[in-house]
N, C-alpha and C positions, 0 to 999 in steps of 0.2 A: 356595336352589334346587337341586334334584337335578342331578348331573353325569352325563356320559356312562355311567359304570359302573353307576349307580343306575337309569337309564332302561333299560339293557340287561338288568339283572336283573329289573326289572319286566316287561319284554317277555318274558323267558324263562318267567315265571310264567303270563303270559297265554297264551303260545303253547303250554304244556303242556296247557291244557285246551280250547283253541280250534282248533289246527291240524289241518286235514283233518276238522273237524267241521261239520256243517250247522247254520246259524243258523236256530233255530226262530222267534225274534222278535228285534227290535232296537228300542230306543228312543232317541230323541234329546231332550235337555232343552232344547235351543235351537230356538225356533220356526222359524227359516229352514230347518233341517235336517230337520224332521219328514217332509217329502215324500219323503226317501230311504228311510225305514224299510221301507216295503212292498216297493220293488224289491229291497232286499237280503235280504229274508226267503227262506229256501230255498237261499241261496247257501253255498258252503263257504269256510272261511278257509284260504288257501294258506300265509301266513307272516306273521310280525310282524317289521318291519324298523326298526332305529333309525338315525337320522341325527343324531348328537349328541343333543340334548335333545328331539328330535321323534320320534314313533312313527308308522309307516305300517302299517296293517292291510290286507293285500291279500286280495282275494276272487276267486274263480273266475269271477264274473260280469264281471270286467274292470274292477272298481271298487276304490278304495283310500280308506280313511278316514285322513285326516291329523289328528293330535292333538299338541299341545304342552302339557305340564303348567304351563308358566310358573311362577309362584311358589307357587301353592297347589293345583295339581291333584294328585290322588292316585288311583291305581288300586287296586281291591279284587278278588280272585278268590275267589268263593264257591260253595257248592253251590247249585244252582237253588232259588230261593225263600227263601234265607237272606241277608236284606239286613243289612248292618252297622248298628249303632246310631250315627248321626251326624246332625249338623245341617247338614251340607254339602248343596249341591244337586247332584242326579244329572244329569249332562250327556250321558252315553252309556252304554247297557247293551246288552251283546251276550249273548244267551242261546242255549245249546245244550240238548239234552235233560237234561243232568246239571249243567251249571256256568253260571255268569254271570261276566262280566268287566265291572266297573263303574267308571266314570270320574267322579269327583266334582270340582266347583269349577272345572275348566278351562273356559276360553271360547274358546280358539284351536282349533277343530275345523271341519273341512271335508270334503267328499266330492268326489273327483275320479275321472276316468277314469284307469285305471293308466297308460295310454299317455301321459297328459299330466301325470303328477305332478311331472316335473322342472321344470314351469313355475311350480310353487308359488313365490312370492316369497321365502320363507325358504330353501327348498332351493336356489334359484338362486344365493344369495349365500354359502352356507357352504362350507367346505373339506371334505376327506375325513373320514370318521368315524374318531375316534380308536381304535376297536375294530375297525375293518375289517380282517380277517385278510389282506387283500391289501396293506394299508399297510406299507411297508418304512422302516426308518430312514433309507435313502438318500433316499427320497421326502421325509421329514420335513426332512432336512438341505437338500435343495434348496429347500424351501418357505422355510426359515429365511433362506437366502441370496438369495431372490428380491427383486426391487425393491420388491415391496409390503410386505415385513416386515423386510428387513435393516437399515434405518435408523431402526427404532423401538425404544424400550426394550422389553426382554422382558417387564416387567411389564404392558405393554399388549398385546403379541402374544399372550400366553398367556391372555387373556380374550377374544380376538377369534375368533369362530366362523368367520370367513372363513379363519383359518389352519388350525385343526383344529377339527371340530365335536366338542362333547363335553367340551372342556376347561373348567375352572371354577376357583373361587377356591381350594379346598383343593388341587386337583391343581397349580395354578400354584405355590403355595408349596412343595409336596413335591418336585416336578420340579426346580425351580431349586436347591433345597437339595441333593439328591442329585447333581446335575450339578455342584455347586460353583460356580454362577454367581450373581453379584449381580443382583437383579431390574432395576436401572437400566442394566445393560449392553445393548448392541446387538449383534446377530449380526454385523454387518459388522465389529465390533472383536475378535471372538473368533478364535482360532486354529483351524486345521483340525481338530486334535484335540479342542478344546473343542466345536466344532460337532457332531462325531461322537458325542461323549459325550452331549451334550444331546439329540441326536436319539434315540439308543438309550434313554436314560433316559425320555424322553417316552413312548415305547411301554411300556416295562417297568413304570413306576409306574402307568400307566393300566390295563394288563392285570393287574397285581398287585391293584389295587383292585377290579376286577371279580371276580377269582377269590376273593379273601379277603373280600368283602362290605365294602368301604370301608376296608380296612386297607392302609397304604402301606409299612409297615416289613416286613423279611423275616419270613415265617411263623414260623421257629424263634425269633427275637427276640420276636415278638408273644406267642407261647405261654409263653416264659420270663417275660415281664413279667406275664401273666395268673396264672401259678403263684405269683408274688410278691404277688398281691393287687390288681394294678391293674385298673380297669375297662376296658371296651371304648373308651370315650371317651378315657381317659387314655393308653391303650397304643397306639392305632392309627396315630398319626402321628409323623414325625420332628420337625416344627417347628409345623405348623398347630395353632393354639389352645393353644400351649405357651409363651406369653410369660412371661418370668421364670424359666422352668424351664431346667435344664441341658441343653446340646446333648447328644444321644445319642452323639456322636462326640468332641467336644473339650471338653465340659463348660462352654463359654462359654454365658452367659444368653441365651435366645432373645429377640429383639426383635420387638415388633409396631409396624407403621406403616401408612400408608394409601397406596395406589397405585391410580389410576383409580377413586377413590371407594370402594374396597374394601380390606378389612383384608389384609395381607400379613405373613408371618413369616419372619424371616431369622436366620441365625447370623453374627455378626461375625467369628467366627474361621474358619468354613468358607466364607463367601461374602464375599470381599474386594471392596471398593468398586471402581469401574471404574479409577481411577487406581492401584490395587494389583494385584499378581498374585494368582492364585488357584490353588493347586496341591494342595490337600487332597483325597484320594480318599475316597469313601463306598462303603458296601456297596450 
């Protein structure tokens, strides 16, 4: 499933062709939503907002389309009339005079009055968006130490959208590695310094992934690996999907395990188990 950075990048592409543009026509592939197509015709798109893995398309009519890609949804931005070759089902099409934004396969789509959008069940239960420019590391640290999350293993917290919206499986592995924290640890057992480092790392890795199109290692290191012949997939991560490969810091073999029914990757040298101390610093 795409994580916050991927959804925000998709929103950027859609916003580039829709923002401040008049909607000439709009199509819904889901029958209960078809009644909204005509009222939205002629309105202008004000902005595309992301809340974790949900995308909100705001119109000047005072309406908002909520969409969530879930596992299989995918957006395409194309020239008007140029539909992609796909067997997927078209769920939403927003057409301007020159472009179309097309959402395929997603089924979690609804139309709301913008003033009421905060009442959406998903939006009511999620935490702050991981890429919200107003989110500070201190706010993340406070959430880590709150009663809702401090007593839970971090491998669980970092998949919980109520903690921070937009975190997901690869970000979980990468953030905990860079912070030098074992996934089984709990925030309440970390030192003040560890909490601060984890909070800062949470924002830094998420923002880097957004800026570098899914790359979580430093840009200079990534470019060096590419020059050496590594593919995007093999060069982009510190530990995720690198089981059996040497750690980029200490050369210990990366381990794959399962936590919360999802694969997770760790370095036994850099991320010590809870009963051991963890003092290794990372880039």
